[in-house]
matplotlib code that plots the C-alpha trace (Angstrom):
import matplotlib.pyplot as plt

x = [0.2, 3.4, 3.9, 4.6, 7.0, 5.6, 5.5, 7.8, 4.9, 3.2, 2.4, 0.5, -3.2, -6.0, -5.6, -7.7, -9.1, -10.5, -11.9, -13.7, -15.0, -16.4, -18.0, -19.5, -21.0, -22.4, -24.1, -25.1, -22.9, -21.5, -17.9, -15.6, -12.9, -11.1, -9.4, -11.1, -13.6, -17.2, -17.7, -16.8, -13.6, -13.7, -15.6, -12.9, -10.3, -12.6, -13.1, -9.4, -9.0, -11.9, -10.2, -6.9, -8.4, -10.4, -7.4, -5.7, -3.2, -3.8, -0.4, 2.6, 3.9, 7.7, 9.1, 9.8, 6.5, 5.1, 7.5, 4.6, 3.4, 6.9, 7.4, 4.2, 5.3, 8.7, 6.9, 4.6, 7.5, 9.6, 6.7, 5.7, 9.2, 11.8, 13.4, 14.5, 14.2, 15.1, 11.8, 13.3, 16.2, 14.8, 11.0, 9.4, 5.6, 4.4, 1.3, 0.3, 2.2, 2.3, 4.1, 6.6, 7.2, 7.6, 10.0, 12.1, 12.5, 13.2, 15.9, 18.0, 17.2, 19.2, 19.3, 20.0, 19.8, 17.9, 15.0, 13.6, 9.8, 7.5, 4.3, 1.4, 2.5, 1.0, 0.7, 2.9, 6.2, 7.1, 6.1, 8.0, 11.1, 10.8, 10.2, 13.6, 15.4, 15.5, 15.0, 12.5, 13.4, 10.3, 9.8, 6.3, 4.5, 1.9, -1.5, -2.6, 0.2, 2.1, 5.3, 8.7, 11.5, 14.5, 16.9, 15.1, 15.3, 19.0, 19.4, 17.8, 20.6, 23.4, 26.0, 23.4, 20.8, 20.0, 16.9, 14.5, 10.8, 8.8, 5.1, 4.4, 1.5, 1.1, -1.6, -3.3, -2.3, -2.9, 0.3, 2.8, 6.6, 7.8, 11.0, 12.5, 11.8, 13.5, 16.6, 16.8, 16.6, 19.4, 21.6, 21.0, 21.7, 24.6, 27.9, 26.0, 24.9, 21.3, 18.6, 15.3, 12.0, 9.6, 5.9, 4.2, 1.0, -1.0, 1.3, -1.5, -3.9, -2.5, -4.7, -4.9, -2.4, 0.5, 3.2, 4.0, 7.7, 8.8, 12.0, 13.1, 13.2, 16.4, 19.5, 21.2, 18.1, 17.1, 20.4, 19.7, 15.9, 13.2, 10.0, 6.7, 3.4, 0.0, -2.5, -5.1, -5.1, -4.5, -7.5, -9.9, -9.0, -7.5, -8.7, -6.5, -3.4, -1.0, 1.7, 5.4, 8.8, 11.2, 14.8, 18.3, 19.5, 21.8, 18.9, 16.4, 18.6, 18.6, 14.9, 14.1, 16.1, 13.4, 10.5, 10.9, 10.4, 7.8, 5.2, 7.4, 5.0, 1.7, -1.6, -0.9, -4.2, -4.5, -0.9, -1.7, -4.9, -3.2, -0.5, -3.2, -5.2, -2.1, -1.4, -3.9, -2.5, -5.9, -7.0, -4.9, -3.9, -7.3, -7.2, -6.4, -9.3, -11.7, -10.8, -10.5, -14.1, -14.9, -12.6, -14.2, -17.7, -16.9, -15.2, -18.1, -20.5, -18.5, -17.7, -20.5, -20.1, -18.1, -15.3, -12.1, -10.9, -7.2, -5.2, -5.7, -3.0, -3.2, -4.5, -8.3, -8.4, -9.6, -8.4, -10.8, -10.2, -13.2, -12.2, -15.2, -17.5, -16.2, -13.4, -13.4, -10.3, -10.2, -10.9, -13.9, -15.2, -14.7, -16.7, -19.5, -19.5, -20.0, -22.6, -24.7, -24.3, -23.7, -20.5, -17.3, -13.9, -10.4, -8.8, -5.4, -3.8, -3.7, -1.0, 1.3, 3.3, 2.6, -1.1, -0.7, -4.2, -4.8, -8.6, -8.2, -10.0, -9.7, -12.5, -12.1, -13.8, -13.1, -16.8, -19.9, -21.7, -24.7, -22.4, -20.8, -24.2, -25.6, -22.6, -22.8, -26.4, -25.4, -22.2, -24.0, -26.3, -23.5]
y = [-3.1, -3.5, -0.7, -2.3, -0.7, 1.1, -0.8, 0.0, 1.6, 3.3, 6.4, 4.3, 4.1, 2.6, 3.4, 6.0, 3.3, 1.3, 4.5, 5.6, 2.2, 2.0, 5.4, 4.3, 1.2, 3.2, 5.7, 3.2, 5.2, 4.1, 3.1, 4.6, 5.0, 1.6, 0.4, -2.9, -3.9, -4.7, -7.0, -10.7, -12.0, -14.1, -17.4, -19.2, -18.2, -19.3, -22.6, -23.2, -22.6, -25.0, -27.6, -27.5, -27.6, -30.7, -32.2, -32.1, -29.3, -28.0, -28.2, -25.9, -24.5, -24.2, -21.2, -19.1, -20.0, -22.6, -22.8, -22.8, -19.4, -18.0, -19.0, -17.2, -14.1, -14.2, -14.5, -11.6, -9.3, -10.2, -9.7, -6.3, -4.9, -7.0, -7.7, -11.2, -12.7, -16.3, -17.8, -19.9, -17.6, -14.1, -14.2, -14.8, -15.2, -13.2, -12.8, -9.7, -6.6, -5.2, -8.2, -7.9, -4.3, -5.1, -8.0, -5.9, -3.1, -5.6, -7.3, -4.3, -1.3, -1.2, 1.3, 4.9, 4.0, 6.7, 5.9, 8.4, 8.2, 10.4, 11.8, 11.4, 7.9, 4.5, 4.2, 1.1, 2.5, 4.8, 2.6, -0.3, 1.7, 3.0, -0.5, -1.5, 1.7, 3.5, 7.2, 8.4, 11.4, 12.8, 14.6, 16.1, 16.1, 18.9, 19.4, 19.8, 18.1, 16.0, 16.3, 15.4, 18.0, 15.8, 18.5, 18.6, 14.8, 15.0, 17.2, 14.4, 12.0, 11.5, 8.8, 7.2, 6.8, 3.1, 2.9, 5.0, 3.8, 4.5, 3.9, 3.9, 4.4, 6.4, 5.7, 8.0, 10.7, 8.6, 9.9, 7.8, 8.3, 9.7, 9.0, 12.2, 11.0, 7.7, 9.4, 11.8, 8.8, 7.0, 10.1, 10.2, 6.6, 5.9, 5.4, 4.7, 1.6, 2.9, 0.3, 0.9, -0.6, -0.1, -0.6, -1.3, -3.0, -0.8, -1.4, -2.8, 0.1, 3.0, 5.1, 7.1, 4.9, 6.0, 3.5, 2.1, 2.5, -0.3, 0.0, -3.3, -1.9, 0.0, -2.3, 0.3, 0.3, -3.3, -4.5, -2.5, -2.9, -4.9, -4.8, -5.5, -6.4, -7.7, -10.2, -8.6, -5.5, -7.6, -10.0, -8.2, -10.6, -8.3, -10.7, -13.5, -11.5, -12.9, -10.8, -11.2, -9.6, -9.7, -8.9, -9.9, -13.2, -11.6, -9.3, -12.2, -14.4, -11.8, -11.1, -14.8, -14.9, -12.7, -14.0, -17.5, -16.3, -13.7, -16.0, -18.8, -19.7, -18.6, -20.3, -23.3, -23.9, -20.1, -20.1, -23.0, -21.4, -18.1, -19.9, -21.7, -18.5, -16.5, -18.8, -16.6, -13.0, -11.7, -12.1, -9.1, -7.2, -5.5, -4.2, -0.6, -0.4, -2.0, 0.6, 3.5, 3.1, 3.3, 6.3, 8.1, 7.4, 8.8, 11.9, 12.6, 12.4, 14.9, 17.3, 19.7, 19.7, 21.9, 19.4, 19.9, 16.7, 16.2, 14.1, 10.4, 8.6, 5.3, 3.2, 3.0, 6.2, 9.7, 12.7, 15.6, 19.2, 20.7, 24.3, 25.6, 23.6, 23.9, 25.5, 22.6, 20.5, 17.4, 15.1, 17.1, 17.3, 13.6, 12.9, 15.3, 13.7, 10.3, 11.3, 13.8, 12.7, 9.0, 8.7, 7.7, 8.9, 9.2, 12.6, 13.2, 14.6, 11.0, 10.3, 13.0, 12.8, 16.4, 16.0, 18.5, 19.7, 20.8, 20.2, 17.0, 13.7, 10.3, 8.2, 4.5, 3.7, -0.1, -0.5, -1.9, 0.4, 0.7, 1.6, 4.4, 5.6, 5.7, 7.6, 10.1, 10.8, 12.0, 13.8, 15.8, 17.3, 18.9]
z = [42.3, 40.2, 37.7, 34.4, 31.9, 28.9, 25.7, 22.9, 21.0, 23.9, 21.8, 19.1, 19.4, 17.2, 13.5, 11.9, 9.5, 12.4, 14.1, 10.9, 10.2, 13.8, 13.3, 10.0, 11.6, 14.5, 12.2, 9.4, 7.0, 3.6, 4.4, 1.8, 4.5, 4.7, 1.6, 0.8, -1.9, -1.0, -4.0, -4.4, -6.0, -9.1, -8.4, -10.4, -7.8, -4.9, -6.6, -6.8, -3.0, -2.4, -4.6, -2.9, 0.6, -0.3, -2.0, 1.4, 1.0, 4.5, 6.3, 6.4, 3.2, 2.7, 4.6, 1.4, -0.2, -2.7, -5.7, -8.2, -6.9, -6.8, -10.4, -11.4, -9.5, -11.3, -14.7, -13.9, -12.8, -15.9, -18.3, -16.8, -16.0, -17.8, -14.5, -13.6, -10.1, -9.2, -8.0, -5.2, -4.0, -4.6, -4.0, -0.6, -0.1, 2.9, 5.0, 3.2, 2.1, 5.6, 7.0, 4.1, 5.0, 8.7, 8.0, 5.6, 8.2, 11.0, 8.9, 8.1, 10.4, 13.6, 16.5, 15.4, 11.7, 9.8, 7.4, 5.0, 4.3, 2.2, 3.8, 3.5, 4.3, 4.9, 8.7, 9.3, 8.2, 11.1, 14.0, 12.6, 12.1, 15.7, 17.0, 15.9, 17.2, 13.9, 13.4, 10.9, 8.6, 6.8, 3.5, 3.5, 0.1, 0.0, -1.6, -4.3, -6.3, -3.8, -5.8, -4.4, -4.1, -4.5, -3.4, -0.1, 0.1, -0.6, 2.5, 4.6, 3.7, 6.1, 6.7, 9.0, 6.3, 6.1, 4.0, 1.9, 1.9, -1.3, -1.9, -5.6, -6.5, -3.3, -0.8, 0.0, -2.5, -5.6, -7.3, -9.2, -9.6, -13.0, -14.8, -13.4, -9.9, -10.5, -12.0, -9.0, -6.7, -8.6, -8.2, -4.5, -3.7, -6.0, -4.3, -1.0, 0.8, 1.2, 0.8, -0.8, 0.4, -2.4, -1.5, -4.8, -3.7, -6.1, -9.1, -11.3, -10.6, -12.6, -14.8, -18.1, -19.9, -17.6, -16.8, -13.4, -13.0, -10.7, -8.8, -10.3, -13.9, -13.0, -12.4, -10.2, -7.9, -8.2, -6.6, -3.4, -3.3, -1.6, -3.7, -1.9, -3.5, -2.5, -3.8, -1.7, -4.0, -7.1, -6.8, -4.3, -1.4, 1.2, 4.0, 2.7, 3.7, 1.0, -0.6, -1.5, -1.3, -4.3, -3.7, -4.7, -3.2, -0.6, 0.7, 0.5, 2.7, 5.4, 5.0, 5.5, 8.7, 10.2, 8.2, 9.5, 13.1, 12.1, 10.5, 9.1, 6.2, 4.6, 3.9, 1.7, -0.3, -1.0, -2.4, -4.6, -5.8, -6.6, -8.6, -10.7, -11.2, -12.2, -15.1, -17.0, -17.1, -18.2, -14.5, -13.6, -16.8, -17.0, -13.4, -14.3, -16.7, -14.1, -11.5, -13.8, -14.6, -10.9, -10.5, -13.4, -12.2, -8.8, -10.2, -12.6, -9.8, -7.7, -10.6, -9.9, -6.1, -3.8, -3.6, -5.4, -7.1, -6.8, -9.3, -9.0, -11.1, -9.3, -6.3, -5.6, -3.5, -4.5, -2.6, -2.2, -0.9, 0.8, 1.4, -0.5, 1.8, 5.3, 7.4, 9.9, 10.4, 8.3, 11.3, 12.3, 8.7, 8.2, 11.4, 10.3, 6.9, 8.5, 11.1, 9.2, 5.6, 6.1, 4.1, 5.9, 4.6, 6.0, 6.9, 5.3, 8.5, 9.9, 7.3, 8.6, 11.9, 12.6, 11.7, 8.9, 7.9, 4.3, 4.3, 2.4, 2.8, 1.1, -0.4, -1.5, -4.8, -4.7, -4.2, -6.0, -8.4, -6.1, -3.2, -5.2, -6.5, -2.9, -1.7, -4.5, -3.7, -0.3, -1.3, -4.0, -1.4, 0.6]

ax = plt.figure().add_subplot(projection="3d")
ax.plot(x, y, z, "-o")
ax.set_aspect("equal")
plt.show()
């Protein structure tokens, strides 16, 4: 038998999200592990999709996206952040946020380029960098505050640093960047050619009246940044896999060179439906309030348990320390929680390259009220 060569990602296995979902299904557990809602999106949006399908808009969209949707995206960004992007030349509709991230890395990271990421990190960053020959440099944020020491980040920068990847608000830590963070970043990248890939898919889910500081609000960062966002998070339609990348024209031109061979274009009737739906900003401006109610309900239900509630400033994930409950590793504790208590979570160690264990798990609260109530009944007994 011919011995085939190893793949370029031979060390990558099944994601922890798939593993925990499978374990939840096997044990008939409430699945608070994977980050997707278990409730329906707005019927108005569904009706728009149905309308455009029946009207015959079922063939390829333009490579960069439907102009109507890109115009609505540009309006949304300008209204929220006072940043202007040309709809046709600087915004590209993508097959979800992850495809936008993949394409951005593929477009600019070459062999031996260094890319700085912040852990705990979304799991697609590192494999994609390595797939294109890049070298990942990590800054580890630590429990309980997950703050960034920018002097340590500065020490990671070399003449080979090609890109810094940010996730703001951060999944899984639920932290948001503050003004001091942005100013430190500006200091680090000025007078360099470092690019910034800013994953802002949870930008509309920020709590307690705190602002979301987008990378595009700062001209000295906007000119070197690729901003990624997701309609899946915005409108509870993660399975539609539609997102976008906003970037200056020169970066967008390079981005699209890869995008055209990656997916070429994105679902036509869904793009048209999203464009129509976005004409009413009320459809997304209240998202923070909607999810803050869910966050607060979950936190109140856990307040008198042995879990320590870590800060949740954004996203729809709540981090919990369980030191007072168990001394098991987070992976073993998450498995026990799923099998014995019928609630599935995600262990934080899976978001670190070195599997750093700080006895922290993540729960998703983008769920129906009855789902959260049922989960709390089980968690309160631990």
